[in-house]
C-alpha positions in Angstrom: 34.4 26.9 45.2 33.0 23.6 44.2 32.5 23.3 40.4 28.8 22.6 39.6 28.3 19.1 38.0 26.6 19.4 34.6 23.6 17.3 33.4 25.2 13.8 32.6 22.8 13.5 29.6 23.7 16.7 28.0 27.4 16.3 28.3 26.9 12.8 26.6 25.1 14.4 23.9 27.7 16.7 23.2 30.4 14.6 23.2 28.6 12.3 20.6 28.1 15.3 18.7 31.6 16.7 18.8 32.9 13.2 18.0 30.5 13.2 15.1 31.4 16.3 13.6 35.2 15.6 13.8 37.1 15.2 10.8 37.1 11.5 9.7 39.7 11.4 7.3 41.8 8.3 7.5 39.7 7.2 10.0 37.6 3.9 8.8 35.4 3.5 11.9 34.6 7.1 11.8 33.9 7.3 8.3 31.7 4.1 8.3 29.4 5.8 11.0 29.1 8.7 9.0 28.3 7.2 5.8 25.3 5.0 7.5 24.0 8.1 9.4 24.1 10.3 6.3 22.9 7.6 4.1 19.8 6.8 6.4 19.5 10.6 6.4 19.0 10.9 2.5 17.2 7.6 1.9 14.9 7.6 4.7 14.4 11.2 6.2 15.0 12.9 2.8 13.0 11.0 0.5 10.3 10.2 3.4 10.0 14.1 3.4 9.8 14.4 -0.3 7.1 11.6 -0.5 5.0 13.3 2.4 4.9 16.6 1.1 4.5 15.7 -2.7 4.6 18.2 -5.3 6.0 20.9 -2.6 9.1 18.6 -1.8 11.6 20.5 -3.9 10.9 23.5 -2.0 10.8 21.9 1.3 14.5 20.6 0.1 15.7 24.2 -0.6 14.1 25.3 3.0 16.0 22.6 4.6 19.4 23.5 2.9 18.9 26.9 3.7 18.2 26.1 7.3 21.3 24.2 7.7 23.6 26.7 6.3 21.6 29.5 8.6 22.2 27.6 11.7 25.6 26.3 10.8 24.8 22.7 11.0 28.0 21.2 11.3 26.8 17.5 10.7 25.4 18.3 7.5 22.5 16.1 7.8 19.8 19.1 7.0 21.7 20.0 3.9 21.7 16.0 2.7 18.1 15.6 3.7 17.2 18.6 1.7 19.1 17.5 -1.2 17.5 14.2 -1.1 13.9 15.7 -0.8 14.9 17.8 -4.2 16.0 14.6 -5.9 12.6 12.9 -5.1 10.8 15.8 -6.0 12.4 15.8 -9.5 12.2 12.3 -10.2 8.5 12.2 -9.0 7.5 15.7 -10.3 5.4 14.2 -13.4 3.4 11.9 -11.0 2.9 14.4 -7.9 1.5 17.1 -10.9 -0.9 14.8 -12.1 -2.1 13.6 -8.6 -2.2 17.4 -7.5 -4.2 18.1 -10.7 -6.8 15.4 -9.8 -7.1 16.5 -6.4 -8.0 20.1 -7.7 -10.9 18.7 -10.1 -12.2 16.3 -7.6 -12.0 18.9 -4.6 -9.0 19.2 -2.3 -10.2 17.8 1.1 -8.3 16.4 4.0 -8.8 13.2 3.4 -7.6 13.3 -0.5 -4.5 14.8 1.1 -3.9 12.0 3.6 -4.6 9.3 1.0 -2.2 11.0 -1.5 0.4 11.1 1.1 -0.2 7.5 2.0 0.1 6.3 -1.5 3.2 8.0 -1.9 4.9 6.6 1.0 3.8 3.3 0.0 5.2 3.5 -3.4 8.3 5.0 -1.8 8.6 2.0 0.5 8.2 -0.6 -2.6 10.7 1.4 -4.5 13.1 1.6 -1.5 12.5 -2.5 -1.3 13.4 -2.7 -4.8 16.5 -0.5 -4.6 18.1 -2.1 -1.7 17.6 -5.7 -3.3 15.3 -6.5 0.0 12.2 -7.5 -1.9 14.5 -10.6 -2.9 15.0 -11.4 0.7 11.6 -10.9 1.7 9.9 -12.5 -1.5 6.3 -11.8 -2.9 3.3 -13.0 -0.7 1.6 -15.9 -2.4 -0.7 -17.1 0.3 -3.6 -14.6 0.1 -6.3 -14.7 2.8 -9.5 -16.6 1.6 -11.9 -13.5 2.5 -9.5 -11.2 0.3 -10.3 -13.4 -2.9 -12.2 -11.9 -5.4 -15.4 -13.7 -6.1 -14.8 -14.1 -9.8 -11.6 -16.0 -8.9 -13.5 -18.8 -7.1 -14.5 -21.9 -9.3 -18.2 -22.6 -8.8 -18.7 -24.8 -11.6 -18.9 -27.8 -9.0 -22.2 -26.2 -7.9 -23.8 -26.8 -11.0 -24.1 -30.5 -10.5 -25.7 -30.3 -7.4 -28.1 -27.9 -9.0 -28.6 -30.3 -11.5 -29.2 -33.1 -9.1 -31.8 -31.3 -7.2 -33.8 -30.3 -10.2 -33.8 -34.2 -11.5 -34.8 -35.1 -8.0 -37.6 -32.5 -8.1 -38.9 -33.9 -11.5 -38.9 -37.4 -10.2 -40.8 -36.4 -7.2 -43.5 -34.6 -9.0 -43.9 -37.3 -11.5 -44.4 -39.9 -9.0 -46.8 -37.8 -7.0 -49.0 -36.8 -10.3 -49.1 -40.5 -11.4 -50.8 -41.2 -8.4 -53.5 -38.9 -9.4 -56.3 -39.7 -11.5 -56.6 -38.2 -15.1 -53.2 -37.3 -15.7 -51.1 -38.7 -18.2 -47.2 -38.8 -18.1 -46.6 -36.6 -21.2 -49.2 -33.9 -19.7 -47.1 -34.2 -16.6 -43.6 -33.8 -18.0 -45.1 -30.8 -20.0 -46.0 -28.9 -16.9 -42.9 -29.7 -14.9 -40.8 -28.3 -17.8 -42.6 -25.5 -18.1 -42.3 -25.0 -14.5 -38.7 -25.1 -14.5 -38.3 -23.0 -17.3 -40.3 -20.0 -15.7 -38.5 -20.8 -12.4 -34.9 -20.5 -14.2 -35.9 -17.3 -16.0 -37.0 -15.8 -12.5 -33.7 -16.9 -11.0 -31.5 -15.2 -13.8 -33.3 -11.9 -13.3 -32.7 -11.5 -9.8 
């Protein structure tokens, strides 16, 4: 009887798994691969899961470690991920507890939970970049879009000069116009214009 050919993808995956769980003692290449995989499991998966679950991350870490032992995970990745998750939960316990308390006071909603998880993940990303010194390579962003600049940061002093010129032009125009009318002296005209300008300025400030 001819032997049935097994699934190629399944066999390939099984071989990779078997090669990974082999003893790497004295094997530089094998040790390097395990170091990269386990490091990514701890710093990305473990810390990411911890940031996602926040105050519950230590319990999640214990659950992952127990699951790894229960199912006989020979790779140890579940236990490493769980340990990293516990480490994150302990390091951020004070901040996560304060955020959870604030959420209870303000009212727990799905939006608040999603916002809190997003803020923790962003904070993790920033800390991860600093821990790996990648922030030195990326560098700070100095060129901010013009639309993102706050109004208070825009220098508006140059606009005062245009406003002064407009007022002076208006005064000269009204003065010339009034002089053409009979029975109006220059002093009365200027006094009336000053009063009108002051009243206009007060109305502008109260808007």
